[in-house]
A tleap script that builds the chain and sets N, CA, C and O, in Angstrom:
source leaprc.protein.ff14SB
mol = sequence {
  NMET THR PRO GLN ILE GLN ASN TRP ILE LYS
  ASN THR LYS LYS LEU PHE ILE LYS LYS PRO
  GLY ARG VAL LEU GLU ILE GLY SER LYS ASP
  ILE THR GLY SER VAL ARG GLU PHE PHE ASP
  ASP ALA SER GLU TYR ILE GLY THR ASP MET
  GLU ARG GLY PHE GLY VAL ASP VAL ILE ILE
  ASP ALA HIE ASN LEU LEU LYS LYS PHE LYS
  LYS ASN SER PHE ASP GLY LEU ILE CYS CYS
  GLU MET LEU GLU HIE ASP ASN ASP PRO PHE
  LYS THR ILE SER ILE MET ASN GLN LEU VAL
  LYS LYS ASP GLY PHE LEU ILE VAL THR THR
  PRO THR PHE GLY PHE PRO LEU HIE ARG HIE
  PRO LYS ASP TYR PHE ARG TYR GLY GLU CASP
}
set mol.1.N position { 79.936 39.187 118.858 }
set mol.1.CA position { 80.156 40.434 119.558 }
set mol.1.C position { 79.638 41.567 118.667 }
set mol.1.O position { 79.940 41.626 117.475 }
set mol.2.N position { 78.878 42.434 119.252 }
set mol.2.CA position { 78.304 43.519 118.464 }
set mol.2.C position { 79.329 44.634 118.247 }
set mol.2.O position { 80.275 44.772 119.023 }
set mol.3.N position { 79.140 45.420 117.201 }
set mol.3.CA position { 80.030 46.572 116.979 }
set mol.3.C position { 80.018 47.549 118.159 }
set mol.3.O position { 81.027 48.199 118.434 }
set mol.4.N position { 78.880 47.654 118.856 }
set mol.4.CA position { 78.794 48.561 120.006 }
set mol.4.C position { 79.734 48.110 121.126 }
set mol.4.O position { 80.380 48.936 121.772 }
set mol.5.N position { 79.806 46.799 121.351 }
set mol.5.CA position { 80.696 46.284 122.391 }
set mol.5.C position { 82.150 46.499 121.976 }
set mol.5.O position { 82.977 46.911 122.789 }
set mol.6.N position { 82.455 46.223 120.724 }
set mol.6.CA position { 83.821 46.450 120.239 }
set mol.6.C position { 84.212 47.922 120.427 }
set mol.6.O position { 85.315 48.223 120.883 }
set mol.7.N position { 83.312 48.822 120.077 }
set mol.7.CA position { 83.587 50.254 120.211 }
set mol.7.C position { 83.763 50.647 121.673 }
set mol.7.O position { 84.639 51.446 122.001 }
set mol.8.N position { 82.929 50.085 122.555 }
set mol.8.CA position { 83.053 50.390 123.988 }
set mol.8.C position { 84.416 49.938 124.515 }
set mol.8.O position { 85.067 50.667 125.263 }
set mol.9.N position { 84.840 48.747 124.128 }
set mol.9.CA position { 86.140 48.240 124.591 }
set mol.9.C position { 87.277 49.082 124.027 }
set mol.9.O position { 88.228 49.392 124.745 }
set mol.10.N position { 87.196 49.449 122.778 }
set mol.10.CA position { 88.222 50.296 122.162 }
set mol.10.C position { 88.348 51.617 122.925 }
set mol.10.O position { 89.459 52.052 123.227 }
set mol.11.N position { 87.221 52.254 123.237 }
set mol.11.CA position { 87.234 53.527 123.960 }
set mol.11.C position { 87.676 53.354 125.413 }
set mol.11.O position { 88.407 54.191 125.943 }
set mol.12.N position { 87.239 52.273 126.056 }
set mol.12.CA position { 87.653 51.999 127.432 }
set mol.12.C position { 89.162 51.811 127.503 }
set mol.12.O position { 89.818 52.324 128.411 }
set mol.13.N position { 89.704 51.082 126.550 }
set mol.13.CA position { 91.152 50.848 126.520 }
set mol.13.C position { 91.888 52.171 126.381 }
set mol.13.O position { 92.871 52.408 127.084 }
set mol.14.N position { 91.431 53.032 125.488 }
set mol.14.CA position { 92.082 54.333 125.279 }
set mol.14.C position { 92.074 55.175 126.554 }
set mol.14.O position { 93.058 55.848 126.864 }
set mol.15.N position { 90.971 55.137 127.287 }
set mol.15.CA position { 90.822 55.967 128.479 }
set mol.15.C position { 91.577 55.437 129.696 }
set mol.15.O position { 92.137 56.218 130.465 }
set mol.16.N position { 91.596 54.123 129.875 }
set mol.16.CA position { 92.051 53.569 131.143 }
set mol.16.C position { 93.281 52.674 131.081 }
set mol.16.O position { 93.911 52.434 132.111 }
set mol.17.N position { 93.639 52.177 129.908 }
set mol.17.CA position { 94.724 51.202 129.831 }
set mol.17.C position { 95.821 51.733 128.914 }
set mol.17.O position { 95.704 51.666 127.691 }
set mol.18.N position { 96.875 52.254 129.508 }
set mol.18.CA position { 97.962 52.840 128.709 }
set mol.18.C position { 98.963 51.789 128.248 }
set mol.18.O position { 99.361 51.785 127.083 }
set mol.19.N position { 99.371 50.903 129.142 }
set mol.19.CA position { 100.303 49.830 128.811 }
set mol.19.C position { 99.663 48.511 129.206 }
set mol.19.O position { 99.699 48.135 130.378 }
set mol.20.N position { 99.076 47.802 128.246 }
set mol.20.CA position { 98.318 46.601 128.614 }
set mol.20.C position { 99.160 45.440 129.126 }
set mol.20.O position { 98.625 44.567 129.809 }
set mol.21.N position { 100.458 45.393 128.822 }
set mol.21.CA position { 101.289 44.306 129.321 }
set mol.21.C position { 100.881 42.968 128.739 }
set mol.21.O position { 100.605 42.861 127.544 }
set mol.22.N position { 100.845 41.962 129.569 }
set mol.22.CA position { 100.496 40.595 129.155 }
set mol.22.C position { 98.991 40.409 129.321 }
set mol.22.O position { 98.458 40.585 130.416 }
set mol.23.N position { 98.306 40.051 128.230 }
set mol.23.CA position { 96.846 39.989 128.217 }
set mol.23.C position { 96.375 38.590 127.832 }
set mol.23.O position { 96.908 37.977 126.908 }
set mol.24.N position { 95.368 38.091 128.553 }
set mol.24.CA position { 94.724 36.829 128.244 }
set mol.24.C position { 93.281 37.109 127.845 }
set mol.24.O position { 92.563 37.832 128.536 }
set mol.25.N position { 92.867 36.529 126.726 }
set mol.25.CA position { 91.461 36.613 126.335 }
set mol.25.C position { 90.854 35.225 126.434 }
set mol.25.O position { 91.369 34.270 125.854 }
set mol.26.N position { 89.766 35.117 127.165 }
set mol.26.CA position { 89.043 33.860 127.318 }
set mol.26.C position { 87.831 33.903 126.394 }
set mol.26.O position { 87.025 34.832 126.454 }
set mol.27.N position { 87.711 32.896 125.543 }
set mol.27.CA position { 86.630 32.884 124.559 }
set mol.27.C position { 86.991 33.720 123.349 }
set mol.27.O position { 86.192 34.540 122.897 }
set mol.28.N position { 88.188 33.520 122.821 }
set mol.28.CA position { 88.726 34.401 121.783 }
set mol.28.C position { 88.352 34.018 120.358 }
set mol.28.O position { 88.667 34.759 119.427 }
set mol.29.N position { 87.692 32.886 120.163 }
set mol.29.CA position { 87.346 32.485 118.789 }
set mol.29.C position { 86.500 33.579 118.146 }
set mol.29.O position { 85.446 33.958 118.657 }
set mol.30.N position { 86.986 34.070 117.023 }
set mol.30.CA position { 86.323 35.182 116.335 }
set mol.30.C position { 85.167 34.633 115.508 }
set mol.30.O position { 85.357 34.104 114.413 }
set mol.31.N position { 83.970 34.773 116.059 }
set mol.31.CA position { 82.762 34.359 115.360 }
set mol.31.C position { 82.051 35.586 114.798 }
set mol.31.O position { 81.590 35.575 113.656 }
set mol.32.N position { 81.963 36.639 115.602 }
set mol.32.CA position { 81.278 37.868 115.167 }
set mol.32.C position { 82.097 39.119 115.432 }
set mol.32.O position { 81.547 40.218 115.510 }
set mol.33.N position { 83.406 38.962 115.571 }
set mol.33.CA position { 84.265 40.118 115.822 }
set mol.33.C position { 85.240 39.839 116.944 }
set mol.33.O position { 85.057 38.913 117.734 }
set mol.34.N position { 86.274 40.651 117.001 }
set mol.34.CA position { 87.342 40.462 117.982 }
set mol.34.C position { 87.784 41.812 118.532 }
set mol.34.O position { 87.538 42.857 117.929 }
set mol.35.N position { 88.438 41.772 119.685 }
set mol.35.CA position { 89.016 42.994 120.258 }
set mol.35.C position { 90.539 42.934 120.253 }
set mol.35.O position { 91.191 43.874 120.707 }
set mol.36.N position { 91.111 41.858 119.753 }
set mol.36.CA position { 92.560 41.670 119.748 }
set mol.36.C position { 93.281 42.869 119.138 }
set mol.36.O position { 94.304 43.310 119.661 }
set mol.37.N position { 92.760 43.391 118.051 }
set mol.37.CA position { 93.423 44.491 117.354 }
set mol.37.C position { 93.595 45.729 118.238 }
set mol.37.O position { 94.518 46.515 118.027 }
set mol.38.N position { 92.723 45.903 119.213 }
set mol.38.CA position { 92.820 47.076 120.094 }
set mol.38.C position { 93.958 46.949 121.099 }
set mol.38.O position { 94.320 47.920 121.763 }
set mol.39.N position { 94.520 45.743 121.210 }
set mol.39.CA position { 95.587 45.481 122.169 }
set mol.39.C position { 96.881 45.076 121.458 }
set mol.39.O position { 97.650 44.255 121.958 }
set mol.40.N position { 97.104 45.667 120.285 }
set mol.40.CA position { 98.311 45.336 119.528 }
set mol.40.C position { 99.576 45.874 120.195 }
set mol.40.O position { 100.686 45.531 119.787 }
set mol.41.N position { 99.415 46.709 121.214 }
set mol.41.CA position { 100.552 47.217 121.967 }
set mol.41.C position { 100.840 46.388 123.226 }
set mol.41.O position { 101.707 46.745 124.023 }
set mol.42.N position { 100.113 45.290 123.397 }
set mol.42.CA position { 100.368 44.397 124.542 }
set mol.42.C position { 101.710 43.712 124.356 }
set mol.42.O position { 102.114 43.420 123.230 }
set mol.43.N position { 102.399 43.456 125.456 }
set mol.43.CA position { 103.676 42.742 125.355 }
set mol.43.C position { 103.445 41.299 124.920 }
set mol.43.O position { 104.306 40.696 124.279 }
set mol.44.N position { 102.277 40.740 125.269 }
set mol.44.CA position { 101.874 39.420 124.829 }
set mol.44.C position { 100.354 39.361 124.891 }
set mol.44.O position { 99.743 39.864 125.834 }
set mol.45.N position { 99.756 38.749 123.891 }
set mol.45.CA position { 98.301 38.588 123.842 }
set mol.45.C position { 98.020 37.131 123.520 }
set mol.45.O position { 98.413 36.627 122.468 }
set mol.46.N position { 97.334 36.459 124.437 }
set mol.46.CA position { 97.027 35.042 124.270 }
set mol.46.C position { 95.517 34.875 124.234 }
set mol.46.O position { 94.817 35.243 125.178 }
set mol.47.N position { 95.023 34.318 123.142 }
set mol.47.CA position { 93.600 34.041 123.008 }
set mol.47.C position { 93.330 32.575 123.283 }
set mol.47.O position { 93.995 31.703 122.724 }
set mol.48.N position { 92.352 32.295 124.146 }
set mol.48.CA position { 92.003 30.917 124.474 }
set mol.48.C position { 90.545 30.646 124.137 }
set mol.48.O position { 89.698 31.536 124.207 }
set mol.49.N position { 90.273 29.412 123.774 }
set mol.49.CA position { 88.902 28.985 123.527 }
set mol.49.C position { 88.854 27.466 123.604 }
set mol.49.O position { 89.890 26.802 123.625 }
set mol.50.N position { 87.644 26.925 123.646 }
set mol.50.CA position { 87.458 25.475 123.743 }
set mol.50.C position { 87.731 24.751 122.426 }
set mol.50.O position { 87.948 23.539 122.408 }
set mol.51.N position { 87.719 25.501 121.330 }
set mol.51.CA position { 87.915 24.876 120.027 }
set mol.51.C position { 88.771 25.757 119.130 }
set mol.51.O position { 88.891 26.965 119.334 }
set mol.52.N position { 89.356 25.115 118.140 }
set mol.52.CA position { 90.222 25.787 117.176 }
set mol.52.C position { 89.413 26.819 116.398 }
set mol.52.O position { 88.221 26.635 116.151 }
set mol.53.N position { 90.074 27.900 116.020 }
set mol.53.CA position { 89.419 28.912 115.203 }
set mol.53.C position { 90.277 30.148 115.099 }
set mol.53.O position { 91.308 30.262 115.761 }
set mol.54.N position { 89.847 31.075 114.264 }
set mol.54.CA position { 90.571 32.331 114.088 }
set mol.54.C position { 90.608 33.085 115.414 }
set mol.54.O position { 89.573 33.282 116.051 }
set mol.55.N position { 91.788 33.500 115.822 }
set mol.55.CA position { 91.949 34.236 117.071 }
set mol.55.C position { 92.280 33.368 118.268 }
set mol.55.O position { 92.479 33.882 119.369 }
set mol.56.N position { 92.341 32.048 118.071 }
set mol.56.CA position { 92.616 31.121 119.181 }
set mol.56.C position { 94.079 30.685 119.125 }
set mol.56.O position { 94.536 30.094 118.146 }
set mol.57.N position { 94.796 30.993 120.203 }
set mol.57.CA position { 96.199 30.580 120.312 }
set mol.57.C position { 96.349 29.300 121.122 }
set mol.57.O position { 97.222 28.476 120.849 }
set mol.58.N position { 95.482 29.142 122.126 }
set mol.58.CA position { 95.532 27.979 123.012 }
set mol.58.C position { 94.133 27.399 123.121 }
set mol.58.O position { 93.192 28.101 123.493 }
set mol.59.N position { 93.995 26.122 122.798 }
set mol.59.CA position { 92.707 25.447 122.933 }
set mol.59.C position { 92.643 24.853 124.334 }
set mol.59.O position { 93.409 23.954 124.685 }
set mol.60.N position { 91.701 25.383 125.134 }
set mol.60.CA position { 91.577 24.941 126.523 }
set mol.60.C position { 90.214 25.355 127.055 }
set mol.60.O position { 89.700 26.415 126.696 }
set mol.61.N position { 89.632 24.534 127.900 }
set mol.61.CA position { 88.407 24.875 128.604 }
set mol.61.C position { 88.765 25.912 129.674 }
set mol.61.O position { 89.780 25.773 130.355 }
set mol.62.N position { 87.957 26.923 129.820 }
set mol.62.CA position { 88.234 27.980 130.798 }
set mol.62.C position { 88.396 27.442 132.208 }
set mol.62.O position { 89.118 28.029 133.014 }
set mol.63.N position { 87.736 26.332 132.519 }
set mol.63.CA position { 87.829 25.750 133.860 }
set mol.63.C position { 89.205 25.134 134.125 }
set mol.63.O position { 89.518 24.798 135.267 }
set mol.64.N position { 90.025 24.982 133.091 }
set mol.64.CA position { 91.359 24.390 133.239 }
set mol.64.C position { 92.492 25.397 133.088 }
set mol.64.O position { 93.657 25.003 133.024 }
set mol.65.N position { 92.181 26.670 133.031 }
set mol.65.CA position { 93.208 27.683 132.790 }
set mol.65.C position { 94.311 27.704 133.844 }
set mol.65.O position { 95.466 27.979 133.520 }
set mol.66.N position { 93.974 27.420 135.088 }
set mol.66.CA position { 94.996 27.433 136.145 }
set mol.66.C position { 95.951 26.250 136.035 }
set mol.66.O position { 96.995 26.238 136.688 }
set mol.67.N position { 95.611 25.262 135.225 }
set mol.67.CA position { 96.537 24.155 134.963 }
set mol.67.C position { 97.579 24.559 133.926 }
set mol.67.O position { 98.657 23.968 133.857 }
set mol.68.N position { 97.256 25.561 133.127 }
set mol.68.CA position { 98.142 26.021 132.047 }
set mol.68.C position { 98.909 27.291 132.425 }
set mol.68.O position { 100.074 27.449 132.060 }
set mol.69.N position { 98.254 28.193 133.157 }
set mol.69.CA position { 98.843 29.491 133.490 }
set mol.69.C position { 98.923 29.672 135.003 }
set mol.69.O position { 98.066 29.193 135.746 }
set mol.70.N position { 99.965 30.369 135.444 }
set mol.70.CA position { 100.157 30.616 136.871 }
set mol.70.C position { 99.233 31.723 137.365 }
set mol.70.O position { 98.821 32.596 136.600 }
set mol.71.N position { 98.918 31.673 138.647 }
set mol.71.CA position { 98.136 32.732 139.275 }
set mol.71.C position { 98.892 34.053 139.147 }
set mol.71.O position { 100.122 34.078 139.147 }
set mol.72.N position { 98.146 35.142 139.039 }
set mol.72.CA position { 98.701 36.499 138.972 }
set mol.72.C position { 99.710 36.663 137.843 }
set mol.72.O position { 100.704 37.374 137.995 }
set mol.73.N position { 99.461 36.011 136.715 }
set mol.73.CA position { 100.442 36.061 135.628 }
set mol.73.C position { 100.036 36.974 134.470 }
set mol.73.O position { 100.764 37.078 133.482 }
set mol.74.N position { 98.874 37.639 134.582 }
set mol.74.CA position { 98.434 38.514 133.499 }
set mol.74.C position { 98.157 39.921 134.015 }
set mol.74.O position { 97.597 40.108 135.095 }
set mol.75.N position { 98.560 40.897 133.222 }
set mol.75.CA position { 98.286 42.297 133.537 }
set mol.75.C position { 96.844 42.645 133.202 }
set mol.75.O position { 96.274 43.582 133.761 }
set mol.76.N position { 96.268 41.890 132.296 }
set mol.76.CA position { 94.887 42.126 131.913 }
set mol.76.C position { 94.231 40.865 131.416 }
set mol.76.O position { 94.884 39.953 130.909 }
set mol.77.N position { 92.924 40.835 131.572 }
set mol.77.CA position { 92.148 39.685 131.139 }
set mol.77.C position { 90.867 40.187 130.493 }
set mol.77.O position { 90.208 41.090 131.008 }
set mol.78.N position { 90.521 39.588 129.354 }
set mol.78.CA position { 89.340 39.974 128.604 }
set mol.78.C position { 88.468 38.746 128.399 }
set mol.78.O position { 88.958 37.675 128.041 }
set mol.79.N position { 87.175 38.912 128.629 }
set mol.79.CA position { 86.220 37.828 128.402 }
set mol.79.C position { 84.934 38.464 127.884 }
set mol.79.O position { 84.140 39.002 128.657 }
set mol.80.N position { 84.736 38.398 126.566 }
set mol.80.CA position { 83.597 39.074 125.950 }
set mol.80.C position { 82.633 38.080 125.331 }
set mol.80.O position { 83.009 37.258 124.496 }
set mol.81.N position { 81.391 38.171 125.754 }
set mol.81.CA position { 80.320 37.383 125.161 }
set mol.81.C position { 80.624 35.887 125.202 }
set mol.81.O position { 80.378 35.170 124.232 }
set mol.82.N position { 81.158 35.424 126.329 }
set mol.82.CA position { 81.507 34.022 126.487 }
set mol.82.C position { 80.810 33.377 127.673 }
set mol.82.O position { 80.435 32.207 127.602 }
set mol.83.N position { 80.630 34.109 128.751 }
set mol.83.CA position { 80.129 33.504 129.988 }
set mol.83.C position { 78.743 32.882 129.851 }
set mol.83.O position { 78.413 31.962 130.599 }
set mol.84.N position { 77.933 33.354 128.928 }
set mol.84.CA position { 76.613 32.741 128.745 }
set mol.84.C position { 76.727 31.335 128.155 }
set mol.84.O position { 75.772 30.559 128.203 }
set mol.85.N position { 77.890 31.011 127.603 }
set mol.85.CA position { 78.134 29.681 127.021 }
set mol.85.C position { 78.806 28.729 128.016 }
set mol.85.O position { 79.042 27.565 127.694 }
set mol.86.N position { 79.107 29.207 129.195 }
set mol.86.CA position { 79.842 28.456 130.212 }
set mol.86.C position { 78.841 27.775 131.154 }
set mol.86.O position { 77.956 28.436 131.697 }
set mol.87.N position { 78.978 26.459 131.349 }
set mol.87.CA position { 78.033 25.763 132.228 }
set mol.87.C position { 78.260 26.064 133.707 }
set mol.87.O position { 77.426 25.715 134.543 }
set mol.88.N position { 79.377 26.707 134.037 }
set mol.88.CA position { 79.643 27.159 135.405 }
set mol.88.C position { 80.409 28.482 135.342 }
set mol.88.O position { 81.603 28.522 135.641 }
set mol.89.N position { 79.728 29.561 134.954 }
set mol.89.CA position { 80.425 30.839 134.793 }
set mol.89.C position { 81.024 31.373 136.090 }
set mol.89.O position { 81.996 32.128 136.059 }
set mol.90.N position { 80.455 30.991 137.222 }
set mol.90.CA position { 80.969 31.477 138.504 }
set mol.90.C position { 82.359 30.888 138.780 }
set mol.90.O position { 83.209 31.551 139.375 }
set mol.91.N position { 82.580 29.665 138.355 }
set mol.91.CA position { 83.907 29.049 138.462 }
set mol.91.C position { 84.902 29.803 137.574 }
set mol.91.O position { 86.021 30.096 137.995 }
set mol.92.N position { 84.490 30.111 136.358 }
set mol.92.CA position { 85.362 30.833 135.434 }
set mol.92.C position { 85.701 32.220 135.967 }
set mol.92.O position { 86.841 32.670 135.849 }
set mol.93.N position { 84.730 32.892 136.545 }
set mol.93.CA position { 84.979 34.226 137.117 }
set mol.93.C position { 86.001 34.127 138.251 }
set mol.93.O position { 86.878 34.983 138.363 }
set mol.94.N position { 85.900 33.115 139.075 }
set mol.94.CA position { 86.871 32.902 140.142 }
set mol.94.C position { 88.277 32.681 139.566 }
set mol.94.O position { 89.261 33.214 140.078 }
set mol.95.N position { 88.348 31.901 138.514 }
set mol.95.CA position { 89.644 31.640 137.866 }
set mol.95.C position { 90.213 32.925 137.272 }
set mol.95.O position { 91.411 33.181 137.388 }
set mol.96.N position { 89.373 33.730 136.642 }
set mol.96.CA position { 89.821 35.017 136.092 }
set mol.96.C position { 90.458 35.869 137.176 }
set mol.96.O position { 91.529 36.447 136.992 }
set mol.97.N position { 89.771 35.934 138.314 }
set mol.97.CA position { 90.264 36.728 139.436 }
set mol.97.C position { 91.639 36.255 139.902 }
set mol.97.O position { 92.454 37.068 140.339 }
set mol.98.N position { 91.902 34.971 139.815 }
set mol.98.CA position { 93.185 34.413 140.230 }
set mol.98.C position { 94.283 34.640 139.191 }
set mol.98.O position { 95.457 34.738 139.547 }
set mol.99.N position { 93.916 34.723 137.920 }
set mol.99.CA position { 94.911 34.873 136.862 }
set mol.99.C position { 95.416 36.301 136.696 }
set mol.99.O position { 96.572 36.518 136.334 }
set mol.100.N position { 94.549 37.272 136.960 }
set mol.100.CA position { 94.928 38.667 136.747 }
set mol.100.C position { 95.660 39.207 137.978 }
set mol.100.O position { 95.306 38.897 139.115 }
set mol.101.N position { 96.682 40.016 137.724 }
set mol.101.CA position { 97.457 40.624 138.811 }
set mol.101.C position { 96.590 41.590 139.611 }
set mol.101.O position { 95.559 42.064 139.134 }
set mol.102.N position { 97.022 41.867 140.822 }
set mol.102.CA position { 96.257 42.717 141.751 }
set mol.102.C position { 95.877 44.056 141.120 }
set mol.102.O position { 94.731 44.484 141.257 }
set mol.103.N position { 96.777 44.711 140.454 }
set mol.103.CA position { 96.497 46.019 139.859 }
set mol.103.C position { 96.169 45.917 138.376 }
set mol.103.O position { 96.216 46.914 137.655 }
set mol.104.N position { 95.840 44.721 137.923 }
set mol.104.CA position { 95.536 44.505 136.512 }
set mol.104.C position { 94.113 44.919 136.165 }
set mol.104.O position { 93.343 45.358 137.019 }
set mol.105.N position { 93.792 44.767 134.896 }
set mol.105.CA position { 92.443 45.103 134.444 }
set mol.105.C position { 91.695 43.844 134.015 }
set mol.105.O position { 92.286 42.859 133.574 }
set mol.106.N position { 90.388 43.914 134.159 }
set mol.106.CA position { 89.507 42.821 133.794 }
set mol.106.C position { 88.334 43.421 133.026 }
set mol.106.O position { 87.610 44.271 133.544 }
set mol.107.N position { 88.155 42.972 131.790 }
set mol.107.CA position { 87.037 43.433 130.969 }
set mol.107.C position { 86.151 42.228 130.693 }
set mol.107.O position { 86.591 41.243 130.099 }
set mol.108.N position { 84.899 42.314 131.130 }
set mol.108.CA position { 83.949 41.227 130.942 }
set mol.108.C position { 82.653 41.816 130.386 }
set mol.108.O position { 82.120 42.786 130.925 }
set mol.109.N position { 82.155 41.220 129.305 }
set mol.109.CA position { 80.854 41.614 128.774 }
set mol.109.C position { 80.024 40.355 128.533 }
set mol.109.O position { 80.561 39.298 128.203 }
set mol.110.N position { 78.718 40.482 128.700 }
set mol.110.CA position { 77.794 39.376 128.428 }
set mol.110.C position { 76.501 39.947 127.874 }
set mol.110.O position { 76.130 41.074 128.205 }
set mol.111.N position { 75.807 39.184 127.033 }
set mol.111.CA position { 74.494 39.642 126.577 }
set mol.111.C position { 73.468 39.439 127.682 }
set mol.111.O position { 73.685 38.675 128.623 }
set mol.112.N position { 72.371 40.124 127.552 }
set mol.112.CA position { 71.297 39.996 128.529 }
set mol.112.C position { 70.017 39.572 127.818 }
set mol.112.O position { 70.051 39.187 126.649 }
set mol.113.N position { 68.909 39.642 128.508 }
set mol.113.CA position { 67.633 39.278 127.911 }
set mol.113.C position { 67.376 40.145 126.682 }
set mol.113.O position { 67.742 41.319 126.653 }
set mol.114.N position { 66.751 39.565 125.681 }
set mol.114.CA position { 66.465 40.300 124.449 }
set mol.114.C position { 67.472 40.010 123.352 }
set mol.114.O position { 67.161 40.147 122.169 }
set mol.115.N position { 68.696 39.605 123.742 }
set mol.115.CA position { 69.691 39.223 122.734 }
set mol.115.C position { 69.377 37.795 122.317 }
set mol.115.O position { 69.141 36.946 123.177 }
set mol.116.N position { 69.369 37.509 121.024 }
set mol.116.CA position { 68.961 36.169 120.588 }
set mol.116.C position { 69.877 35.057 121.086 }
set mol.116.O position { 71.076 35.260 121.273 }
set mol.117.N position { 69.295 33.882 121.297 }
set mol.117.CA position { 70.095 32.714 121.655 }
set mol.117.C position { 71.095 32.445 120.544 }
set mol.117.O position { 70.790 32.617 119.364 }
set mol.118.N position { 72.280 32.025 120.926 }
set mol.118.CA position { 73.328 31.708 119.956 }
set mol.118.C position { 74.169 30.585 120.543 }
set mol.118.O position { 75.012 30.809 121.412 }
set mol.119.N position { 73.933 29.417 120.071 }
set mol.119.CA position { 74.552 28.218 120.637 }
set mol.119.C position { 75.908 27.954 119.999 }
set mol.119.O position { 76.005 27.415 118.897 }
set mol.120.N position { 76.949 28.347 120.721 }
set mol.120.CA position { 78.336 28.112 120.285 }
set mol.120.C position { 79.121 27.528 121.444 }
set mol.120.O position { 79.926 28.293 121.973 }
set mol.121.N position { 79.023 26.359 121.901 }
set mol.121.CA position { 78.111 25.313 121.460 }
set mol.121.C position { 76.774 25.340 122.196 }
set mol.121.O position { 75.780 24.840 121.667 }
set mol.122.N position { 76.721 25.906 123.396 }
set mol.122.CA position { 75.471 25.989 124.173 }
set mol.122.C position { 75.267 27.432 124.610 }
set mol.122.O position { 76.191 28.242 124.544 }
set mol.123.N position { 74.059 27.751 125.055 }
set mol.123.CA position { 73.734 29.083 125.560 }
set mol.123.C position { 72.988 28.879 126.877 }
set mol.123.O position { 71.778 28.653 126.877 }
set mol.124.N position { 73.714 28.960 128.012 }
set mol.124.CA position { 73.193 28.580 129.313 }
set mol.124.C position { 72.564 29.729 130.126 }
set mol.124.O position { 71.539 29.531 130.777 }
set mol.125.N position { 73.167 30.916 130.091 }
set mol.125.CA position { 72.796 31.963 131.041 }
set mol.125.C position { 72.459 33.273 130.358 }
set mol.125.O position { 73.026 33.626 129.324 }
set mol.126.N position { 71.520 33.983 130.966 }
set mol.126.CA position { 71.212 35.370 130.621 }
set mol.126.C position { 71.269 36.155 131.924 }
set mol.126.O position { 70.669 35.761 132.924 }
set mol.127.N position { 71.989 37.260 131.906 }
set mol.127.CA position { 72.179 38.059 133.110 }
set mol.127.C position { 71.242 39.255 133.053 }
set mol.127.O position { 71.301 40.063 132.126 }
set mol.128.N position { 70.376 39.359 134.056 }
set mol.128.CA position { 69.400 40.440 134.121 }
set mol.128.C position { 69.634 41.316 135.330 }
set mol.128.O position { 70.676 41.235 135.982 }
set mol.129.N position { 68.663 42.148 135.622 }
set mol.129.CA position { 68.785 43.089 136.745 }
set mol.129.C position { 69.005 42.384 138.072 }
set mol.129.O position { 69.709 42.905 138.936 }
set mol.130.N position { 68.419 41.217 138.247 }
set mol.130.CA position { 68.552 40.507 139.524 }
set mol.130.C position { 69.713 39.556 139.536 }
set mol.130.O position { 69.952 38.887 140.541 }
savepdb mol mol.pdb
quit
């Protein structure tokens, strides 16, 4: 995660999210930075990833999140720089929509063309204008 993305999330949180409540982060393994610190006022912050690492509280594939967590159980959901590593990101996006409450927040960032490939473990998708 680039410093620019971290800064954008920090500023977005300040402007729009006063009480984050219960927050789920998908793809939380801290490889190049984290946003967890910006949500230290959350009532609960759960970081998930496919493998053990710093910032990971629950090891789980994003496609299995509904087996672990109930629908509409999070006030906010964060997924930064992870969807390009997902072999079915559209499934994960659907699951995110089911996990976050109706009036909750969803923060999603992904790299686009021009950002170097980074296989953690794979790099499947690049999102462009189309």
